[in-house]
LOLUMMI-554928 format. One record per residue (C-alpha): residue in three letters; x, y, z negated. Coordinates in steps of 0.02 Angstrom, whole numbers, plus 32768, in hexadecimal, padded with zeros to 4 digits. Each point is the difference from the previous one (the first is absolute). Example, Ala and Ser with C-alpha at 12.3 -4.5 7.8 and 13.67 -1.06 7.14 Angstrom:
residues 2
ALA82677F1F7E7A
SER804580AC8021
end
This chain:
residues 346
MET603B5BBDB9A5
PRO80567F787F98
SER800F7F498045
ASP7F917FC47F65
SER7F788078803B
LYS7FF77FCB80A5
LYS7FF17F4F7FC7
ASN7F7580227F9A
LEU7FAF80688084
THR80167F6B8077
VAL7FB97F807F89
TYR7F68806A7FCB
GLY7FE18054809E
LEU7FF07F4C804D
SER7F977FC57F71
HIS7F878089801C
ALA7FE47FD980B0
ALA7FF17F427FD0
ILE7F77802E7F6C
ASP7F9580728075
ALA80077F8D808C
SER7FCD7F677F92
CYS7F6A80767FAE
ALA7FCD802980B9
ALA80157F62804B
VAL7F927FAA7F64
ALA7F68807D8025
PHE800A800780B2
SER7FFC7F33800C
LEU7F687FFA7F9D
LEU7FAE805F8083
SER804C7FA9808A
SER7FDA7F5A7FC5
LYS7F4480377FF5
SER7FFA7FCA7F44
ILE7FB980A67FDB
THR7F8C807E803E
ASN803280B7804C
ASP7F9D804C7F66
TYR804B7F8B7F71
PHE80B6801C8057
ILE7FDE80C47FF2
GLN7FDB7FEC7F53
LEU80997F8E7FD9
VAL807780888051
ILE7FBB80887F98
MET800D7F8F7F61
TYR80B37FCE8038
ASN803280C18025
VAL7FB080317F4C
ILE806B7F757FA4
ALA809A8016805F
PHE800480C4800A
GLY7F8B80307F69
SER805E7F967F7E
GLN80AA80338018
THR7FFA80947F86
LEU7FDA7F857F78
VAL80867F848041
GLY807180968005
LEU7FF080307F52
LEU80177F457FC7
VAL809B7FEC806E
ASP804180A77FB8
LYS7FDC7FC87F4B
TYR804A7F568008
ARG8093803C807C
CYS7FE17F62806A
PRO8005803980C5
LYS80547F66803F
LEU7F857F8C7FA8
SER7F6C80598042
ALA803B7FFE80B4
ILE80247F477FF3
SER7F687FCE7FA2
GLY7F9380658079
SER80517FA38090
VAL7FDE7F567FAE
ILE7F4B80327FD6
THR7FEF804B80B6
ALA80417F4B804E
SER7F827FAC7F9B
ALA7F7A805C8054
ILE80357FA980A1
PRO7FD17F587FE0
VAL7F6180337F8D
SER7FC3805580A3
PHE7FD67F5D8047
LEU7F8E7FD97F5B
SER7FBB80A07FC9
PRO800780A68061
LEU7FC980607F6C
TYR80847FC27F87
ALA8085800B808E
ILE7FE280BC800A
ILE800280287F50
LEU80A47FA37FF3
ALA8046805D809C
GLY7FCB80A37FB3
ILE804D7FE47F57
GLY809C7FAF804E
ASN801A80998069
ALA7FEF807A7F7A
LEU807D7FB77F98
PHE80747FF78086
HIS7FF780B1803D
VAL801180407F48
GLY80957F987FE6
GLY804E801680AB
GLY7FD880B58007
THR8054801F7F52
ILE80A47FBC802D
SER7FFE806680A8
LEU7FE580A67FA0
ASN80A07FDF7F9F
LEU80667FCB8098
THR802380B98042
LYS7FF080707F56
ASN7F84808D8023
LYS7FFD7FE280B8
ALA7F877FBA8080
ALA805B7F998075
ALA7FF97F537FA1
PRO7F5180067FD6
GLY7FCA802B80B2
ILE80637F7C8042
PHE7FB37F887F82
VAL7F5B80298031
ALA8006801180AC
PRO800B7F398025
GLY7F4A7FF17FBA
ALA7FA6803B80A6
LEU80697F8D806C
GLY7FC87F717F7B
LEU7F5680398008
LEU7FF57FE580CF
ILE80687F64800B
GLY7F837FB67F6E
THR7F58803F8054
LEU80437FB580AC
TYR80337F657FB5
GLY7F597FEF7F92
LYS7F9C8022809F
SER80587F82806B
GLY7FB17F717FCA
SER808C7F997FDC
PHE801C80477F56
THR80587F837F8A
ALA804B800F7F58
TRP80A37FBB8004
PRO806F8084806B
LEU7FC2808A7F85
LEU80237F9C7F5F
ILE80AF7FDA8042
ILE803080AB8025
ILE7FC280447F5D
ALA80507F787F89
ILE80A5802D806F
LEU7FE680B37FD5
CYS7FCB7FE17F40
ALA80AC7FA97FE8
LEU805F80978058
MET7F9780727F87
TYR802F7F9F7F6A
TYR80C680038033
THR800380B4803B
LYS804080737F6A
TYR7F8F80958001
PRO803880A47FCA
GLU7FF0804F7F51
ILE7F55803D7FFB
ASN7FE480AE7FB2
TYR7F7E7FF47F6E
LYS8040809D7FA9
THR7F5380667FEA
ASP805780977F9F
GLU8048804A808C
LYS7FD580C0800F
ILE7F698021807E
ASN7F9A809E8012
THR7F697FF77F97
ASN7FBC80AB805A
TYR7FF97F9E80AD
PHE7FFA7F507FD1
GLU7F4A7FDB8015
SER7FF180698092
ILE808D7FAA8060
ILE7FB97F507FE2
LEU7F57802B8034
LEU8031806180A9
LEU807B7F6E8033
LEU7F7D7F8B7FDA
MET7F7280668068
THR80827FFD8087
ILE80097F417FF8
VAL7F367FEE7FED
ALA8000805F80B1
ARG80817F988056
SER7F927F757FC3
VAL7F61804C803D
ILE8058802180A6
GLY80487F4D8018
SER7F477FBA7FE8
VAL7F998078806D
VAL807580218097
VAL7FB57FA48099
LEU80867FB68079
PRO7F997FB2808D
TRP80977FB18050
LYS80407F987F72
SER7FBF7F668057
ASP808D7FFF8065
ILE80867FA07F9D
PHE80918051804A
LEU7FC680B07FD0
LEU7FBF7FAF7F50
VAL80BB7FCD7FEA
THR804080A0802B
LEU7F86805A7F8C
THR803D7F8F7F73
SER80B3801C8028
GLY7FD780CA7FF0
ILE7FAE7FDC7F59
VAL80977F9C7FCD
LEU808280728040
GLY7FA480957FC7
LYS800A7FC07F4C
ALA80A37FC88009
PHE804C80B1804E
GLY7F8F80807FA6
GLY80667FCB7F5F
ILE80A780098051
ILE7FE080948067
GLY7FA4805A7F60
ASP809A7FE07F9F
LYS8075804F807B
TYR7F9780928035
GLY7F9580287F66
TRP7F5A7FAA7FD7
GLN7F91809F8013
LYS8039802A80A4
VAL80087F54804C
GLY7F557FCE7FA3
VAL7F9F809E8030
ILE8046801480B0
SER7FDD7F3F8028
LEU7F4680137FC7
LEU7FE380AC805F
ILE804B7FA980AD
SER7F917F617FDF
ALA7F5E805F7FEA
PRO7FD7802A80BC
LEU80447F678038
LEU7F927F937F86
ALA7F71806C8007
PHE7FF3802580C4
GLY80717F72804D
ALA7FC97F6D7FA6
ALA7FC87FB580B2
ILE80AA801E8043
PRO80747F727FB9
GLU80A980668008
ALA7FB680987FAB
ALA7FB17F987F7A
ILE80887F9C7FE1
LEU8075808E7FFE
GLY7F7F80467F8A
ILE7FFB7F687F8E
PHE80C17FFE7FF8
LEU800A80A87FC4
PHE7F627FEF7F8F
ASN80577F757F97
PHE8095806F7FD6
THR7FBC80387F5B
MET7FDD7F4B7FC1
PRO80B27FF57FB6
ILE800680AD7FC9
THR7F5E800B7FA2
LEU80297F5F7FA9
VAL80AA80327FBB
ALA7FBE80B47FD9
ILE7F7B7FB27F90
SER808B7F847FB8
ASN806B80997FD5
THR7F7F80637FAF
LEU7FE87F5E7F8E
PRO80A37FD37FD1
GLY801B7F577FA6
ARG7F517FC38056
PRO802A7FBB80A7
GLY7F7A7F747FF7
PHE7F74806D7FCF
SER803580838078
PHE7FF77F8A8094
GLY7F597FB37FC5
LEU7FCA80BD7FFD
THR8024800C80B5
THR7F9F7F638039
LEU7F6D803F7F8D
ALA7FF4809A8071
LEU80087F908096
ILE7F677F987FCD
ILE7FA580A87FCF
GLY801E803380B5
VAL7FA47F7D8054
LEU7F6180107F84
PRO7FAC807D8088
THR800F7F808082
TYR7FAD7F807F89
ALA7F82807B7FD7
GLY7FD0802580B4
ALA805080A9801F
GLY808A7FBF807A
SER7F9D8034809D
PHE800180AF7FC9
MET80BA80077FC7
SER80337FA8809F
GLN7FC880938068
SER80968068804B
HIS7FEC80A17FA1
SER7FE57F9A7F5B
VAL809C7FA2801C
PHE8063809E802B
ALA7FC780587F6C
ILE80237F747F7B
ILE80AF7FF0804C
ILE802480C17FFF
SER7FB980107F55
SER80667F787FCA
ALA80968059803C
ILE7FCE80997F9D
VAL7FF17FA17F5F
LEU809D7F9D801D
TYR806A809D8025
TYR7FAD80567F4F
ALA802A7F577FA0
LEU80B97FF1804C
PHE800B80C97FCC
LEU7FD27FDB7F4A
TYR80687F647FFE
SER809B805C8035
ARG7FEA806E7F66
LYS80127F687F87
PRO809D80147F87
ASN803C7F5A8028
VAL8002800D80CC
end
């Protein structure tokens, strides 16, 4: 990987962790300070998820149209930073600002990451991976009872400066590349179904040992490493083979071993292999639209948590349901990547 690409990954990966940490810290500090009720906290979290994840498709369209990924990432960081002091004044406005800022940053940074290793999954996986670590740090910081604005504001300011002075790669905005119109819609739909299934599992699997801080940190490390190595290993040995096998192995571990930390953490590690693979497969199927492609994947994520919001989480969290969802996801991914491999530009 060229040195410029490594520099971009470092800057935007660290920024990803900082942005997600800030959003989580803002949310959980509101609950920790008892400035809002538990019910209102849940409403704000749902609102945040809808804004942060549901709006990225529209943001992606705009970023692609105006070709401004760096501006999107930096402005998103600034807006997220503004949510931190606002949280001491208005929980509602703080959550809205955090959601908007998060969406802008993710689309901008995601667009850049998709163009660091052309048509490969390694760079996007490494870009997305630190987000889970940021969420953990932000959650713990917000719950600590000693939340203050200045540490996060300083970190975001430094990272904004680094993003500004880091030259990003040429972005592929050529929309006239050949695609296989016979399979185009099917590929996109099947890949999005796989992402929805991953989101469902992430929202319903019950891990009763997560209250142990050591195990929680280990679990988060498994998520981070799974997303990072999924792209690297997938590029080397083939997306279809790596993605499908990792899902098949993770199915019994998560369905029947969720109460066993070692089994569940290994399952989570393998389960996250598909994240960069599905993201880049969608982006490659929609040439010249990296922002929109990134936004589609996050839209699928928010769709995946809707069953939990609707009260179906208890049924879907049962072992047989988890197993069936993951196995079905593996089958769908296999067929999606089979059709993808028949595209003329791959």
